[in-house]
C-alpha positions as CSV (number, residue, x, y, z in Angstrom):
1,M,-15.4,33.2,7.6
2,T,-12.9,31.6,5.3
3,A,-12.1,27.9,5.8
4,Q,-8.6,27.3,7.2
5,K,-6.0,26.0,4.9
6,R,-4.4,22.6,5.6
7,P,-1.2,22.7,7.8
8,Q,2.2,22.4,6.4
9,P,4.6,20.7,5.9
10,F,3.2,17.7,4.0
11,T,3.6,14.4,5.9
12,A,3.8,10.8,4.7
13,V,3.9,7.5,6.5
14,V,5.1,4.3,4.8
15,I,3.8,1.1,6.2
16,V,6.0,-2.0,5.4
17,S,4.2,-5.2,6.3
18,A,6.2,-8.4,6.1
19,D,9.3,-9.0,8.2
20,A,11.5,-9.7,5.2
21,E,10.3,-6.5,3.5
22,W,11.1,-4.5,6.6
23,Q,14.6,-5.9,7.0
24,V,15.4,-4.7,3.4
25,V,14.1,-1.3,4.1
26,R,16.0,-1.0,7.4
27,S,19.2,-2.0,5.6
28,L,18.8,0.9,3.2
29,F,18.9,3.4,6.0
30,P,21.7,2.1,8.4
31,L,22.1,5.5,10.1
32,A,18.4,5.9,10.9
33,E,17.4,5.9,14.6
34,V,15.0,3.0,14.9
35,M,12.3,3.4,17.6
36,S,9.8,0.9,19.0
37,T,6.0,1.0,19.6
38,P,3.6,-1.7,20.7
39,L,2.7,-2.3,17.1
40,G,6.2,-2.2,15.5
41,E,9.4,-0.4,14.8
42,W,9.7,2.9,13.0
43,F,12.2,5.5,11.9
44,A,12.1,8.9,10.1
45,V,14.4,9.9,7.2
46,E,14.8,13.0,5.1
47,L,13.8,12.8,1.5
48,P,16.2,13.7,-1.3
49,A,16.3,17.4,-2.3
50,G,13.5,18.7,-4.3
51,S,10.6,17.3,-2.3
52,D,8.3,19.5,-0.3
53,S,8.1,16.9,2.5
54,E,10.2,17.5,5.6
55,S,10.6,13.8,6.3
56,V,9.0,10.4,5.8
57,R,8.3,7.9,8.5
58,F,8.7,4.2,7.8
59,F,6.7,1.9,10.0
60,H,6.9,-1.9,10.3
61,G,3.2,-2.8,10.4
62,G,3.5,-6.6,10.6
63,W,2.1,-9.3,8.4
64,G,-1.6,-10.3,8.0
65,K,-4.8,-8.3,8.2
66,I,-5.0,-8.0,12.0
67,A,-1.5,-6.4,12.2
68,A,-2.2,-4.3,9.1
69,A,-5.4,-2.8,10.3
70,A,-4.0,-2.2,13.8
71,S,-0.8,-0.5,12.6
72,A,-2.7,1.6,10.1
73,Q,-5.0,2.9,12.8
74,F,-2.0,3.4,15.1
75,V,0.0,5.6,12.6
76,I,-3.1,7.6,11.6
77,G,-3.9,8.3,15.3
78,R,-0.3,9.2,16.1
79,W,0.8,11.2,13.1
80,C,-2.4,12.0,11.1
81,P,-0.4,11.8,7.8
82,D,-1.5,13.6,4.6
83,L,-0.6,10.4,2.7
84,L,-0.5,6.8,3.9
85,I,1.6,4.5,1.8
86,N,2.0,0.7,1.8
87,I,4.9,-0.8,-0.2
88,G,5.6,-4.5,-0.4
89,T,5.5,-7.6,-2.4
90,C,2.7,-9.7,-3.9
91,G,2.1,-12.9,-5.8
92,G,1.1,-12.5,-9.4
93,F,-1.4,-14.6,-11.4
94,A,0.5,-16.5,-14.0
95,G,-0.3,-15.3,-17.6
96,L,-1.8,-12.0,-16.4
97,I,1.3,-10.2,-15.0
98,A,5.1,-10.6,-15.0
99,P,7.6,-11.0,-12.2
100,G,9.0,-7.6,-11.2
101,E,6.0,-5.6,-12.3
102,I,4.7,-3.0,-9.8
103,V,1.0,-3.0,-9.0
104,L,-0.7,0.3,-8.2
105,A,-3.9,-0.7,-6.4
106,D,-7.0,1.3,-7.4
107,K,-9.2,-1.2,-5.5
108,T,-8.6,-3.7,-2.8
109,V,-10.7,-6.7,-2.1
110,V,-10.5,-9.0,1.0
111,Y,-11.4,-12.3,-0.6
112,D,-11.1,-14.8,2.2
113,I,-14.4,-14.0,3.9
114,V,-16.6,-17.0,4.3
115,E,-20.2,-16.0,5.0
116,Q,-22.8,-18.8,5.2
117,M,-25.7,-17.1,7.1
118,G,-26.1,-14.1,4.8
119,D,-25.1,-12.9,1.4
120,P,-21.4,-13.8,0.8
121,D,-21.0,-11.2,-2.0
122,E,-22.4,-8.5,0.3
123,A,-19.9,-9.5,3.0
124,V,-17.0,-9.2,0.6
125,A,-18.2,-5.9,-0.7
126,H,-18.3,-4.5,2.8
127,Y,-14.5,-4.6,3.1
128,A,-13.8,-3.7,-0.6
129,T,-12.2,-0.3,-1.0
130,V,-11.9,1.9,-4.0
131,L,-8.9,4.2,-3.7
132,N,-9.1,7.7,-5.0
133,L,-6.0,8.3,-7.1
134,D,-7.1,11.4,-8.9
135,W,-4.2,13.3,-7.3
136,L,-1.8,11.3,-9.3
137,G,-2.9,12.7,-12.6
138,D,-2.8,10.8,-15.9
139,V,1.0,10.3,-16.1
140,Y,2.6,8.4,-13.3
141,P,6.2,8.9,-12.0
142,Y,7.1,5.3,-12.9
143,P,5.6,2.4,-14.9
144,V,3.0,0.5,-12.9
145,R,0.0,-1.8,-13.5
146,R,-3.0,0.0,-12.1
147,T,-5.5,-2.8,-11.1
148,V,-7.4,-4.6,-8.4
149,L,-5.3,-6.2,-5.6
150,V,-6.9,-9.0,-3.6
151,S,-5.9,-9.7,0.1
152,G,-6.3,-12.7,2.3
153,D,-4.7,-14.1,5.4
154,R,-3.1,-16.9,3.5
155,D,-0.9,-17.5,0.5
156,L,-2.6,-17.8,-2.8
157,I,-4.2,-21.2,-3.4
158,R,-3.3,-22.6,-6.8
159,E,-6.8,-23.9,-7.4
160,E,-8.4,-20.5,-6.6
161,V,-6.2,-18.2,-8.8
162,Q,-8.3,-18.5,-11.9
163,Q,-11.5,-17.9,-9.9
164,L,-10.0,-14.8,-8.3
165,A,-9.0,-13.4,-11.6
166,V,-12.4,-13.8,-13.1
167,R,-14.5,-12.8,-10.1
168,F,-12.5,-9.7,-9.1
169,E,-10.6,-8.9,-12.3
170,A,-7.4,-9.1,-10.3
171,V,-3.9,-10.0,-11.4
172,A,-2.2,-10.3,-8.0
173,G,-2.7,-10.9,-4.3
174,D,-1.2,-10.1,-1.0
175,W,-2.0,-10.3,2.8
176,E,-2.3,-6.8,4.0
177,S,-3.3,-4.1,1.5
178,G,-7.1,-4.6,1.8
179,A,-7.0,-3.9,5.6
180,I,-4.7,-0.8,5.2
181,A,-6.8,0.7,2.4
182,W,-10.1,0.1,4.4
183,V,-8.8,1.8,7.5
184,A,-7.4,4.8,5.5
185,A,-10.7,5.2,3.8
186,R,-12.6,5.3,7.1
187,H,-10.4,8.3,8.0
188,E,-10.6,9.8,4.5
189,I,-6.8,9.8,4.2
190,P,-5.3,9.4,0.7
191,C,-3.7,5.9,0.4
192,L,-1.1,4.8,-2.1
193,I,-0.4,1.0,-2.4
194,L,2.5,-0.2,-4.5
195,R,3.3,-3.9,-4.5
196,G,6.0,-5.6,-6.6
197,V,5.4,-9.1,-8.0
198,T,8.0,-11.5,-6.6
199,D,6.5,-14.8,-8.0
200,L,3.7,-16.3,-10.1
201,V,1.0,-18.7,-9.1
202,S,-1.3,-20.7,-11.4
203,D,-3.6,-23.6,-11.0
204,T,-0.8,-25.9,-11.9
205,S,2.3,-24.3,-10.4
206,A,3.6,-21.9,-7.8
207,G,7.3,-21.2,-8.0
208,A,7.7,-19.7,-4.5
209,Y,6.0,-22.7,-2.9
210,E,8.1,-25.2,-4.8
211,G,11.5,-23.5,-4.6
212,S,13.7,-22.4,-1.8
213,L,13.0,-19.5,0.5
214,S,16.2,-17.8,-0.6
215,V,14.8,-17.3,-4.1
216,W,11.8,-15.4,-2.7
217,L,14.0,-13.4,-0.4
218,E,16.2,-12.3,-3.3
219,A,13.2,-11.2,-5.3
220,T,11.9,-9.3,-2.2
221,E,15.1,-7.4,-1.9
222,G,15.0,-6.3,-5.5
223,V,11.3,-5.2,-5.2
224,M,11.8,-3.3,-2.0
225,C,14.9,-1.5,-3.1
226,S,13.2,-0.4,-6.3
227,L,10.1,0.8,-4.4
228,V,12.1,2.8,-1.9
229,E,14.1,4.4,-4.6
230,Q,10.9,5.5,-6.4
231,L,9.1,6.8,-3.2
232,P,10.3,10.4,-3.4
233,A,8.6,10.9,-6.8
234,W,5.3,9.5,-5.7
235,I,5.3,11.5,-2.5
236,D,6.3,14.6,-4.3
237,R,3.3,14.1,-6.6
238,A,1.0,14.0,-3.6
239,A,2.7,17.0,-1.9
240,Q,2.4,19.1,-5.1
241,H,-1.3,18.2,-5.4
242,A,-1.9,19.1,-1.8
243,K,-0.1,22.4,-2.2
244,K,-2.2,23.4,-5.2
245,S,-5.4,22.4,-3.4
246,A,-4.4,24.6,-0.4
247,A,-3.6,27.5,-2.7
248,A,-7.0,27.3,-4.5
249,P,-9.6,29.8,-3.3
250,Q,-11.7,28.4,-0.5
251,P,-15.5,29.0,-0.3
252,D,-16.7,31.5,2.2
253,A,-18.8,29.7,4.8
254,A,-20.8,32.9,5.5
255,S,-21.9,33.1,1.9
256,E,-23.2,29.5,1.7
């Protein structure tokens, strides 16, 4: 008996975490019908011509690890996407990355776990996730910095940035990507995390903390507009890989 091929069409769900990030994305699709769920708003839009995807669902997952994990589980249970995407912003480590750079996470680490009764490194390792990005190939659709992204339920602490960079070989941090990647991995669903650097933090300075909120909001708008514009190419790469995989000869279960 030959194994069944994966169903078509290819489906992708994009989780947008922070409120400010979501407002930018919503403004880019003013005609989209926005619907509500217990976890957050969502809407579906058609991709530009040339993609094999029928539509993309954007979901407001909410900020922080609790909302991120819950919303990731919700969208997986509801739509069972072929690709789960998280786009958003992140804080960069000064001297290691520049404002405006896009981080492609190949590993996420939840760094704000405090374990005092057992092995603290083992506790952190439990929620670390290595993302399988083989489907992207060697040449990416857009310039990105492929690297580790650290997540915590707090803004980056100035005094901890250097330690995070050395311990995890990271160059940026956010609030939600670690939880989203971990849930996707439990379901063996490909996950793509793209985060743009809006500000830099070092052990002596943090522009976003010292300046006005409007400066961060302006940077967030630029990052999110750029990421949404780039989405079709990334999703098309995943769809083409899935199409090739489905067309490849499948092993006959009876002959195994």
